[in-house]
C-alpha positions as CSV (number, residue, x, y, z in Angstrom):
1,M,-51.1,-14.9,-41.2
2,T,-50.3,-17.8,-41.7
3,T,-47.8,-20.9,-39.7
4,S,-47.3,-22.6,-43.0
5,P,-44.1,-24.0,-44.0
6,A,-41.0,-22.9,-45.8
7,L,-42.0,-22.6,-49.7
8,P,-40.5,-24.3,-52.2
9,P,-37.4,-23.2,-53.7
10,S,-38.4,-23.2,-57.6
11,S,-41.0,-20.4,-56.2
12,R,-39.9,-16.8,-56.9
13,P,-40.7,-13.9,-55.4
14,H,-43.6,-11.6,-56.7
15,S,-42.7,-8.5,-58.8
16,G,-44.8,-6.4,-56.8
17,R,-47.4,-5.3,-59.6
18,L,-51.0,-5.1,-58.2
19,G,-52.7,-8.2,-59.1
20,R,-56.1,-8.4,-61.3
21,P,-58.1,-11.4,-60.8
22,D,-58.0,-13.9,-63.7
23,R,-61.2,-14.9,-64.9
24,R,-59.6,-17.9,-66.7
25,A,-58.2,-19.6,-63.1
26,P,-60.2,-22.7,-62.7
27,A,-62.3,-22.8,-59.7
28,S,-60.1,-25.1,-58.1
29,D,-57.4,-23.1,-58.0
30,W,-59.5,-20.7,-55.7
31,L,-61.4,-23.2,-53.5
32,K,-59.8,-26.0,-51.2
33,I,-62.6,-28.9,-50.7
34,W,-62.6,-31.1,-47.8
35,R,-65.4,-33.7,-47.0
36,T,-65.9,-36.6,-44.7
37,S,-69.1,-37.8,-45.8
38,P,-69.8,-40.5,-48.8
39,T,-73.2,-39.3,-49.3
40,A,-73.7,-35.6,-51.0
41,P,-73.0,-32.6,-48.5
42,T,-76.1,-31.0,-46.7
43,R,-74.1,-27.4,-45.6
44,R,-71.3,-25.9,-46.4
45,L,-68.9,-23.9,-44.3
46,L,-66.9,-21.4,-46.5
47,C,-63.6,-20.3,-45.2
48,L,-62.0,-17.5,-45.7
49,P,-58.1,-17.2,-44.5
50,P,-56.3,-14.4,-42.2
51,A,-53.8,-12.0,-44.0
52,G,-51.0,-14.2,-46.0
53,G,-52.8,-17.5,-45.0
54,A,-53.9,-20.6,-47.2
55,G,-56.3,-22.5,-47.3
56,R,-55.2,-25.7,-46.0
57,L,-55.4,-23.9,-42.7
58,Y,-59.0,-25.5,-42.5
59,A,-57.8,-29.0,-43.9
60,D,-58.7,-30.8,-40.8
61,W,-62.1,-28.9,-40.2
62,A,-64.4,-31.3,-41.8
63,A,-63.7,-34.2,-39.8
64,A,-64.5,-32.6,-36.6
65,L,-68.0,-30.4,-37.7
66,P,-71.3,-32.0,-38.2
67,T,-71.8,-35.0,-40.6
68,G,-72.5,-33.4,-43.8
69,T,-70.6,-30.2,-43.9
70,E,-68.7,-29.7,-46.6
71,V,-65.6,-27.7,-45.7
72,V,-64.1,-24.8,-48.7
73,A,-61.4,-22.7,-48.0
74,V,-60.6,-19.9,-50.3
75,E,-57.3,-19.6,-51.8
76,L,-56.6,-16.6,-53.0
77,P,-53.9,-15.6,-55.6
78,G,-50.1,-15.5,-54.2
79,H,-51.2,-17.6,-51.2
80,G,-50.6,-21.1,-50.7
81,T,-50.7,-23.1,-53.9
82,R,-50.9,-19.9,-56.1
83,V,-47.6,-18.4,-54.8
84,T,-46.5,-18.0,-58.2
85,E,-49.6,-15.3,-59.1
86,E,-49.6,-11.7,-58.2
87,P,-51.4,-11.0,-54.9
88,L,-54.9,-9.0,-55.3
89,T,-55.1,-5.5,-53.2
90,R,-58.9,-4.3,-53.9
91,M,-61.5,-6.0,-52.0
92,A,-63.6,-5.8,-54.9
93,D,-61.5,-7.8,-57.2
94,I,-61.0,-10.6,-54.3
95,V,-64.7,-11.2,-53.8
96,E,-65.4,-11.4,-58.0
97,G,-62.8,-13.7,-58.0
98,V,-64.7,-15.7,-54.9
99,E,-67.8,-15.3,-56.5
100,T,-66.7,-16.9,-60.0
101,A,-65.4,-19.6,-58.4
102,L,-68.6,-20.5,-56.0
103,D,-70.5,-20.4,-59.0
104,T,-69.6,-22.9,-60.4
105,L,-70.7,-25.6,-57.1
106,D,-73.9,-26.6,-56.1
107,E,-76.0,-24.4,-53.5
108,L,-76.1,-25.9,-50.2
109,P,-77.1,-23.4,-47.3
110,T,-73.5,-21.9,-46.4
111,V,-72.1,-20.2,-43.3
112,V,-69.3,-17.6,-44.0
113,F,-66.9,-18.2,-41.5
114,G,-63.4,-15.2,-41.6
115,H,-60.7,-15.0,-39.9
116,S,-59.1,-11.5,-39.2
117,M,-58.5,-10.1,-42.7
118,G,-60.9,-12.9,-43.8
119,A,-63.7,-11.6,-41.9
120,A,-64.0,-8.3,-44.0
121,V,-63.5,-10.2,-46.9
122,G,-66.3,-12.6,-46.1
123,W,-68.6,-10.0,-44.9
124,E,-68.3,-8.1,-48.4
125,L,-69.0,-11.8,-50.0
126,C,-72.0,-12.2,-48.1
127,R,-73.6,-8.5,-49.3
128,S,-72.4,-9.1,-52.8
129,L,-73.7,-12.7,-52.8
130,R,-77.0,-11.0,-51.9
131,H,-76.4,-8.1,-54.6
132,H,-75.3,-10.0,-57.6
133,R,-76.5,-13.7,-57.4
134,H,-79.6,-13.4,-55.4
135,Q,-78.4,-15.6,-52.8
136,L,-78.2,-15.2,-49.0
137,V,-76.1,-17.1,-46.8
138,H,-77.2,-18.8,-43.4
139,G,-74.9,-17.5,-40.9
140,M,-71.6,-15.3,-40.7
141,V,-68.8,-16.5,-38.3
142,A,-66.4,-13.2,-37.9
143,A,-63.0,-14.3,-35.8
144,A,-60.3,-12.1,-34.2
145,S,-61.6,-9.2,-36.1
146,P,-62.6,-5.6,-35.9
147,A,-66.2,-5.0,-36.5
148,P,-66.8,-4.3,-40.2
149,T,-67.9,-0.7,-40.0
150,A,-65.6,0.7,-37.6
151,P,-62.2,2.8,-38.6
152,A,-59.6,0.5,-39.6
153,P,-57.1,0.1,-36.9
154,E,-53.9,2.1,-37.5
155,R,-51.6,-0.8,-37.0
156,W,-53.6,-1.8,-40.9
157,Q,-53.5,1.8,-42.2
158,A,-50.4,2.0,-44.1
159,G,-51.2,-0.5,-46.6
160,A,-48.6,-0.6,-50.0
161,A,-46.4,1.9,-47.5
162,T,-45.5,-0.4,-45.0
163,A,-41.7,-1.1,-44.4
164,D,-40.5,-4.8,-44.0
165,E,-39.6,-3.9,-39.9
166,D,-43.4,-3.0,-39.3
167,L,-44.7,-5.8,-41.1
168,L,-42.1,-8.1,-38.9
169,A,-42.5,-6.4,-35.4
170,L,-46.5,-7.2,-36.5
171,L,-46.0,-10.7,-37.1
172,D,-43.8,-10.7,-33.8
173,N,-46.3,-9.2,-32.1
174,S,-49.0,-11.5,-33.4
175,Q,-46.7,-14.7,-33.1
176,G,-48.0,-15.1,-36.6
177,L,-44.9,-17.5,-37.8
178,P,-43.0,-19.7,-36.1
179,A,-39.4,-19.0,-35.0
180,E,-37.9,-21.2,-37.9
181,L,-39.8,-19.2,-40.7
182,R,-38.9,-16.1,-38.9
183,T,-35.3,-15.9,-39.3
184,H,-35.9,-17.9,-43.0
185,P,-34.6,-14.8,-45.7
186,E,-36.2,-16.8,-48.6
187,F,-39.3,-17.5,-47.2
188,L,-39.7,-13.7,-46.1
189,D,-38.5,-12.4,-49.5
190,L,-42.1,-14.5,-50.8
191,Y,-43.9,-14.2,-48.0
192,L,-43.9,-10.2,-46.5
193,P,-45.2,-8.9,-50.4
194,V,-47.9,-11.1,-50.0
195,L,-48.7,-9.8,-46.4
196,R,-48.2,-6.0,-47.7
197,A,-50.6,-6.8,-50.3
198,D,-53.3,-7.8,-47.8
199,L,-52.9,-5.3,-45.5
200,E,-53.0,-2.7,-48.3
201,V,-56.4,-4.7,-48.6
202,L,-57.8,-3.9,-45.7
203,A,-56.3,-0.2,-45.7
204,R,-58.0,0.7,-49.2
205,H,-61.6,-0.6,-48.1
206,R,-64.2,1.4,-47.0
207,A,-67.3,-0.3,-45.7
208,R,-70.7,1.0,-46.6
209,R,-73.8,0.9,-45.1
210,E,-76.8,-0.8,-46.6
211,R,-79.7,-3.0,-45.4
212,P,-78.9,-5.4,-42.6
213,L,-78.1,-9.3,-43.6
214,P,-81.0,-11.6,-43.3
215,C,-78.3,-14.3,-41.4
216,A,-77.0,-15.1,-38.2
217,L,-74.0,-13.5,-36.8
218,R,-70.7,-15.5,-34.2
219,V,-67.7,-13.0,-33.1
220,Y,-65.3,-15.3,-32.3
221,L,-62.5,-13.7,-29.8
222,G,-58.9,-14.9,-28.8
223,A,-58.8,-13.6,-24.7
224,D,-55.5,-12.6,-25.5
225,D,-55.3,-10.8,-28.8
226,P,-52.7,-8.3,-28.9
227,L,-54.3,-7.1,-32.3
228,V,-58.0,-7.0,-32.2
229,S,-60.1,-6.0,-28.8
230,E,-63.2,-6.7,-27.6
231,R,-64.1,-3.3,-27.7
232,E,-63.0,-3.2,-31.2
233,A,-64.6,-6.8,-32.2
234,W,-68.2,-6.8,-30.5
235,P,-69.7,-3.2,-31.9
236,W,-71.8,-4.9,-34.5
237,A,-74.2,-2.4,-35.4
238,P,-77.7,-3.9,-35.1
239,D,-78.8,-3.1,-38.5
240,E,-75.9,-4.9,-40.0
241,T,-77.5,-8.3,-39.8
242,E,-81.0,-9.5,-38.4
243,G,-80.6,-12.9,-37.2
244,D,-79.4,-13.5,-33.6
245,R,-76.4,-12.7,-32.4
246,A,-73.8,-13.8,-30.4
247,L,-69.9,-13.1,-28.8
248,H,-67.7,-16.1,-28.0
249,V,-64.5,-15.3,-26.5
250,F,-61.8,-18.5,-26.3
251,P,-58.0,-18.4,-24.7
252,G,-55.5,-17.8,-26.6
253,G,-54.4,-14.4,-28.9
254,H,-55.0,-13.7,-32.7
255,F,-54.4,-17.3,-33.7
256,F,-56.3,-18.9,-31.2
257,L,-58.2,-21.1,-33.8
258,H,-54.8,-22.8,-34.5
259,E,-53.3,-22.7,-31.0
260,N,-55.9,-25.2,-29.2
261,P,-58.9,-25.5,-31.8
262,G,-60.9,-28.0,-30.1
263,P,-62.9,-25.7,-28.2
264,I,-63.4,-23.6,-30.6
265,L,-64.7,-26.1,-33.6
266,A,-67.1,-27.7,-31.1
267,Q,-68.5,-24.4,-30.8
268,L,-68.8,-24.0,-34.3
269,A,-70.3,-27.4,-35.0
270,R,-72.9,-26.1,-32.3
271,D,-73.3,-21.9,-34.4
272,L,-73.8,-24.8,-37.8
273,H,-76.4,-27.1,-36.5
274,W,-78.0,-24.0,-35.2
275,M,-77.8,-21.4,-38.6
276,T,-78.7,-24.3,-40.6
277,P,-81.1,-26.5,-39.1
278,G,-82.6,-29.7,-40.9
279,A,-79.2,-29.3,-43.7
């Protein structure tokens, strides 16, 4: 979910067809990159937005993170600058598209940051990179998300069958849209199908048990998150990651990252230093 401004009138609603990853799409479509240092980056923070979210949510983060950090945000089909494309509805297709785009970048010590749906995608991406690219991430930060092997919360299980009124109720409960967009019919005609497709990804996905990832884990949570409780966010099994693990709870709701980003980015900066020593 996102607090993006209204989309341009020239953008057309999606047809509702199931999307497939476009292997011809350039990496610049899939990945938005921000750097603040004139020298080559020494570490990468790969950000995966929440359901309905766009890469520009992370445009300001590089300036607040350690020198040498390259912030790379994923832009999924149907989201942000890719609004005219069909959204994807299968986790495997999303992971494949992101992996293919990452192949065009230089290898750097990488920490994956995922918010809500982005945490579920980030978890599967970390495991897929190990399987298919023999690449290991240095750390995973999961924000506002249930643990990966926990059952999907009931509110996310309807997927493609989720009615508009239920999507709007979810947005109202999470405070995921500003009031001016919540009552903007043209925006909702474009946005709700994308949100529904993202919920379909979560509804269909089942994380499989496999050997643990050798990386550090941080779980970030809003103290007043109406969608994810601490009991849902912190039952990560000991066999899911081998590195050190910690839970950090911040003031705010499901979108605590953007309500008061200062303390979160300060903690993230410390975690990046810990996860990528010497980078």
